[in-house]
Every structure is written in C-alpha cells, then in structure tokens.
C-alpha positions as CSV (number, residue, x, y, z in Angstrom):
1,X,31.3,36.1,30.6
2,X,29.9,33.4,32.8
3,X,26.6,33.9,31.9
4,X,27.2,33.9,28.4
5,X,29.1,30.4,29.0
6,X,26.0,29.2,30.8
7,X,23.5,30.5,28.1
8,X,25.5,28.8,25.6
9,X,25.4,25.6,27.2
10,X,21.4,25.7,27.4
11,X,20.8,24.9,23.5
12,X,23.0,21.7,23.7
13,X,21.4,20.4,26.9
14,X,18.1,21.2,25.7
15,X,18.7,19.6,22.5
16,X,19.6,16.5,24.1
17,X,16.8,16.4,26.5
18,X,14.6,16.5,23.4
19,X,16.6,13.8,21.9
20,X,16.3,11.6,25.0
21,X,12.5,12.2,25.1
22,X,12.1,11.4,21.5
23,X,13.9,8.1,22.0
24,X,11.6,7.3,25.1
25,X,8.5,8.2,23.0
26,X,9.9,5.6,20.4
27,X,10.1,2.7,22.9
28,X,7.5,3.6,25.5
29,X,3.9,4.8,25.3
30,X,2.5,7.6,27.1
31,X,-0.5,9.7,27.5
32,X,-1.0,12.3,24.5
33,X,-0.8,15.9,24.9
34,X,-4.4,16.5,24.9
35,X,-5.0,13.3,27.2
36,X,-7.4,10.4,26.7
37,X,-5.3,8.7,24.0
38,X,-2.1,6.3,24.4
39,X,0.9,7.3,22.0
40,X,4.3,6.1,21.3
41,X,5.7,3.0,21.8
42,X,3.9,-0.3,20.7
43,X,1.2,2.1,19.2
44,X,3.8,3.2,16.7
45,X,3.8,-0.3,15.2
46,X,0.4,0.2,13.1
47,X,1.9,3.5,11.6
48,X,5.1,1.7,10.8
49,X,3.3,-1.3,9.2
50,X,1.2,1.2,7.1
51,X,4.1,3.2,6.1
52,X,5.9,0.1,4.8
53,X,2.6,-1.1,3.1
54,X,2.1,1.8,1.1
55,X,5.8,2.3,0.3
56,X,6.0,-1.3,-1.0
57,X,2.9,-1.1,-3.1
58,X,3.9,2.2,-4.6
59,X,7.3,0.9,-5.4
60,X,6.0,-2.4,-6.6
61,X,3.8,-0.9,-9.2
62,X,6.2,1.7,-10.2
63,X,8.5,-1.1,-11.0
64,X,5.8,-3.0,-12.7
65,X,5.0,0.0,-15.0
66,X,8.5,1.5,-15.4
67,X,11.0,-1.4,-16.1
68,X,9.2,-3.1,-19.1
69,X,8.5,0.3,-20.8
70,X,12.1,1.2,-20.3
71,X,13.5,-2.0,-21.5
72,X,11.3,-1.6,-24.5
73,X,12.3,2.1,-25.3
74,X,16.0,1.2,-24.9
75,X,16.0,-2.1,-26.9
76,X,14.4,-0.1,-29.8
77,X,16.7,2.9,-29.3
78,X,13.8,5.1,-29.1
79,X,12.1,7.4,-26.7
80,X,15.1,9.2,-25.0
81,X,13.2,12.2,-25.1
82,X,10.1,10.4,-23.3
83,X,12.7,9.2,-20.8
84,X,14.4,12.4,-20.2
85,X,11.0,14.6,-20.0
86,X,9.5,11.9,-17.6
87,X,12.7,12.5,-15.5
88,X,12.5,15.9,-15.4
89,X,8.7,16.5,-14.8
90,X,9.0,14.1,-11.9
91,X,11.6,16.0,-10.3
92,X,9.9,19.5,-11.1
93,X,6.2,18.4,-9.9
94,X,6.2,18.5,-6.0
95,X,4.3,15.6,-4.1
96,X,1.9,18.0,-2.5
97,X,0.6,19.1,-6.1
98,X,0.1,15.4,-6.9
99,X,-1.8,14.8,-4.0
100,X,-3.9,17.9,-4.5
101,X,-4.7,16.8,-7.9
102,X,-5.7,13.2,-7.2
103,X,-7.8,14.5,-4.1
104,X,-9.9,16.3,-6.6
105,X,-10.6,13.1,-8.7
106,X,-10.0,10.2,-6.4
107,X,-10.6,11.6,-2.9
108,X,-8.6,10.5,0.0
109,X,-7.5,7.2,0.9
110,X,-4.7,4.6,0.3
111,X,-5.4,4.9,-3.4
112,X,-4.6,8.3,-3.6
113,X,-1.5,8.3,-1.9
114,X,-0.2,5.3,-3.6
115,X,-0.9,7.2,-7.0
116,X,1.0,10.0,-6.0
117,X,4.0,7.9,-4.7
118,X,4.0,5.8,-7.9
119,X,4.5,9.2,-10.0
120,X,7.3,10.1,-8.1
121,X,8.9,6.6,-7.9
122,X,8.5,6.1,-11.7
123,X,11.2,8.7,-13.3
124,X,14.2,7.3,-11.8
125,X,13.4,3.9,-12.8
126,X,12.6,4.5,-16.1
127,X,15.2,6.7,-17.1
128,X,18.0,4.2,-15.5
129,X,16.5,1.3,-17.1
130,X,16.6,3.0,-20.5
131,X,20.0,4.2,-20.2
132,X,21.3,1.0,-18.8
133,X,19.7,-0.6,-22.0
134,X,21.3,1.8,-24.1
135,X,24.6,1.6,-22.7
136,X,25.0,-2.2,-23.4
137,X,27.6,-2.8,-26.0
138,X,26.2,-3.0,-29.5
139,X,28.7,-5.7,-30.5
140,X,26.9,-7.9,-27.7
141,X,23.6,-7.4,-29.1
142,X,24.7,-7.9,-32.7
143,X,26.1,-11.2,-31.8
144,X,23.1,-12.2,-29.9
145,X,21.0,-11.5,-33.0
146,X,23.6,-13.2,-35.4
147,X,22.7,-16.3,-33.4
148,X,19.2,-16.2,-34.3
149,X,17.9,-14.8,-30.9
150,X,14.3,-12.7,-31.1
151,X,14.1,-9.4,-29.6
152,X,12.5,-10.6,-26.7
153,X,15.4,-13.1,-26.0
154,X,18.1,-10.4,-26.7
155,X,16.5,-8.5,-23.9
156,X,16.2,-11.3,-21.4
157,X,19.5,-12.8,-22.0
158,X,21.9,-10.0,-23.1
159,X,20.6,-6.5,-22.3
160,X,18.6,-7.1,-19.0
161,X,21.4,-8.9,-17.3
162,X,24.2,-6.1,-18.1
163,X,21.5,-3.4,-17.3
164,X,20.4,-4.7,-13.9
165,X,22.7,-2.9,-11.6
166,X,21.7,0.4,-13.4
167,X,18.4,-0.6,-12.9
168,X,18.4,-1.2,-9.1
169,X,20.2,1.9,-8.8
170,X,17.0,4.0,-10.3
171,X,15.0,1.4,-7.8
172,X,17.2,2.2,-4.9
173,X,16.7,5.9,-5.6
174,X,13.0,5.4,-5.9
175,X,12.8,3.6,-2.7
176,X,14.2,6.0,-0.6
177,X,12.5,8.8,-2.0
178,X,9.4,6.9,-1.6
179,X,9.8,6.0,1.9
180,X,10.8,9.4,2.9
181,X,7.7,11.0,1.0
182,X,5.1,8.4,2.6
183,X,4.9,11.0,5.6
184,X,2.5,12.9,3.7
185,X,0.1,10.3,4.0
186,X,-1.8,11.5,6.8
187,X,-3.0,14.5,4.8
188,X,-4.9,12.4,2.7
189,X,-6.2,9.8,5.3
190,X,-3.5,7.2,5.5
191,X,-2.0,7.1,9.3
192,X,1.4,6.6,8.4
193,X,4.7,7.6,10.6
194,X,4.0,11.0,9.2
195,X,0.8,11.5,11.4
196,X,3.2,12.2,14.5
197,X,5.0,14.7,12.3
198,X,2.1,16.3,11.5
199,X,-0.3,16.1,14.4
200,X,2.1,17.8,16.7
201,X,-1.0,19.1,19.0
202,X,-1.6,15.5,20.0
203,X,2.0,13.9,19.8
204,X,4.3,17.0,21.0
205,X,7.4,17.7,20.2
206,X,8.9,14.3,21.3
207,X,6.3,12.6,18.8
208,X,7.4,14.8,15.9
209,X,11.0,14.1,16.7
210,X,10.5,10.5,17.4
211,X,8.5,9.8,14.1
212,X,11.4,11.9,12.2
213,X,14.1,9.6,13.5
214,X,12.0,6.4,12.6
215,X,11.8,7.6,9.1
216,X,15.1,8.6,8.7
217,X,16.3,5.2,10.1
218,X,13.7,3.3,7.8
219,X,15.2,5.3,4.8
220,X,18.5,4.5,5.6
221,X,17.3,0.6,6.0
222,X,16.0,0.8,2.7
223,X,19.0,2.4,1.1
224,X,21.2,-0.2,2.7
225,X,19.1,-3.0,1.6
226,X,18.7,-1.9,-2.0
227,X,22.3,-1.3,-2.1
228,X,23.0,-5.1,-1.3
229,X,20.4,-6.0,-3.7
230,X,22.3,-3.9,-6.4
231,X,25.8,-5.5,-5.8
232,X,24.1,-8.9,-5.5
233,X,22.2,-8.5,-9.1
234,X,25.6,-7.2,-10.7
235,X,27.1,-9.7,-12.7
236,X,30.5,-11.1,-11.2
237,X,32.2,-10.1,-14.6
238,X,30.8,-6.6,-14.4
239,X,32.2,-6.0,-10.8
240,X,35.7,-7.3,-11.9
241,X,35.6,-5.0,-14.4
242,X,34.9,-2.1,-12.4
243,X,37.4,-2.7,-10.0
244,X,40.0,-3.2,-12.8
245,X,39.1,0.0,-14.3
246,X,39.4,1.8,-10.8
247,X,42.5,0.4,-9.9
248,X,44.0,1.8,-13.3
249,X,42.8,5.2,-12.6
250,X,44.1,5.2,-9.0
251,X,47.5,3.7,-10.4
252,X,47.8,5.4,-13.5
253,X,50.7,8.4,-14.1
254,X,51.2,10.3,-17.0
255,X,54.4,9.5,-18.9
256,X,56.6,12.2,-19.7
257,X,57.2,13.1,-23.3
258,X,60.8,13.0,-24.3
259,X,62.1,16.0,-26.3
260,X,65.3,15.8,-28.4
261,X,67.6,18.9,-27.8
262,X,69.5,18.1,-31.0
C-alpha cells in the first residue's frame, strides 16, 4: 500500500518538475540538447517576433479581403450560400493540407505560411460580417435610403456601425486560430514559436513545453485584447439594449393563467 502511494506521487512531482524546467527555459538560456547552440531565454524573442509578425500579416490580409466582401454581399442580401460554404470549407480543410498545397506551387517561406493562415482566417470573418449586416433592422436601412443616402453611405453610416460587434467577433475568433496555428511555420521554413515544439531533438521536452506555454499565453492575450476591442467598437446603445434584454430574461417569471370554476 505504501509503495502504491509513493508511486502515485511520482506523476504529479514529475509534472511539476517538468513545468518548472519549462518556465526556466522561457526566462533563461541554456545549451541545446545536442550542444553547440544556445536556446531558451532571450533566444526565444526572435521566434516570438516572427510568430506575431506572421499572425498579424495573415489576419490583416484576411480582414482586408473578407470584410469588404461580407459587407457587399450582406448589403445586397445575396451570397448567403457563398458565406456558409466558405465557412464550412474553412472548418473542414486542415491547415496541413493547405500547407502541402501551397508548398507544391509556392515553395517554402513566409508567403506560403501566410496564404495558409489567410485562408484559415477568412471564413469566420466573412460569415460574421455577412450575418452582422443582414441582422441590421431593415427599417433602419429603409429610413436611411429614404433620406437619400447612397448604397455606400448606408453601409458606412448604418449597417457597418451596427454590425461591428459581430464583425469583431469573427476577427477575434480568427485571430486566436491564427496565433495558435502559426506554430506550423517551421515546417515550411518560418521559424516561429513552433520550432521548439517540432524540433524536440534540439530543444528537449523543456523547450517543447515552454514554447507551448508561450503560445497558449499569446493566444489568451489575443483573446483578451480583441474582446476589449469588440466591446470598444460596440455602440453604447447596443450595449444598453443587450443589458436590458439580459435583465428581462433574468428576472422574467411566467404568469399563471387564471381559470374560472364557474
């Protein structure tokens, strides 16, 4: 019984030791497993910078492509099949398949990785933009049109401000997905934080876990930042309306129907 208890403590203690070693890897450099190369600590900063650069470029291009297209399709009331199909395809096609496809035509490097991440980021942004515009009250659109606004003015002054929270929801989802998926960059020659995760023979288990922790923290920071941006771009009237709607749902109780016995 005592031996079993002692053996039961080996797992947690070993995990704690590995976690401490991974944290030490993040903040302090050391020799690589194979020797001759310094890894960890400040040597992770170029990987972090490249990871953020790849993610930011991919997300920026995806927004530049998906948001105008989603606004146009949503304003016209057409293209629902396109938006839904793009969303479904984006979920179905794995990132590795996209990488393999672009390697065949573009080779390795930053451009290839960017294309794969752009295609990963487009579906949530395009779908949310389209849905956000279509959910704008048609009476608001008709009133804007009745005031003599052009189609572009209606999009800019009426549909876009109301749809912004949902659009940023799609951008937020894509941003987290892109940051997490950018770890595959080293497979095609872009040294991101995925390098220690993939090259365990050089970085060891401490490097794998340490880089994984950094990617997780970066994804959480991305989530927090874009959640704050989403709240910031939400018009105050919409926030108040959402709060009032939540309060009504929370405190509403069904009325009992009175039945006559006579």
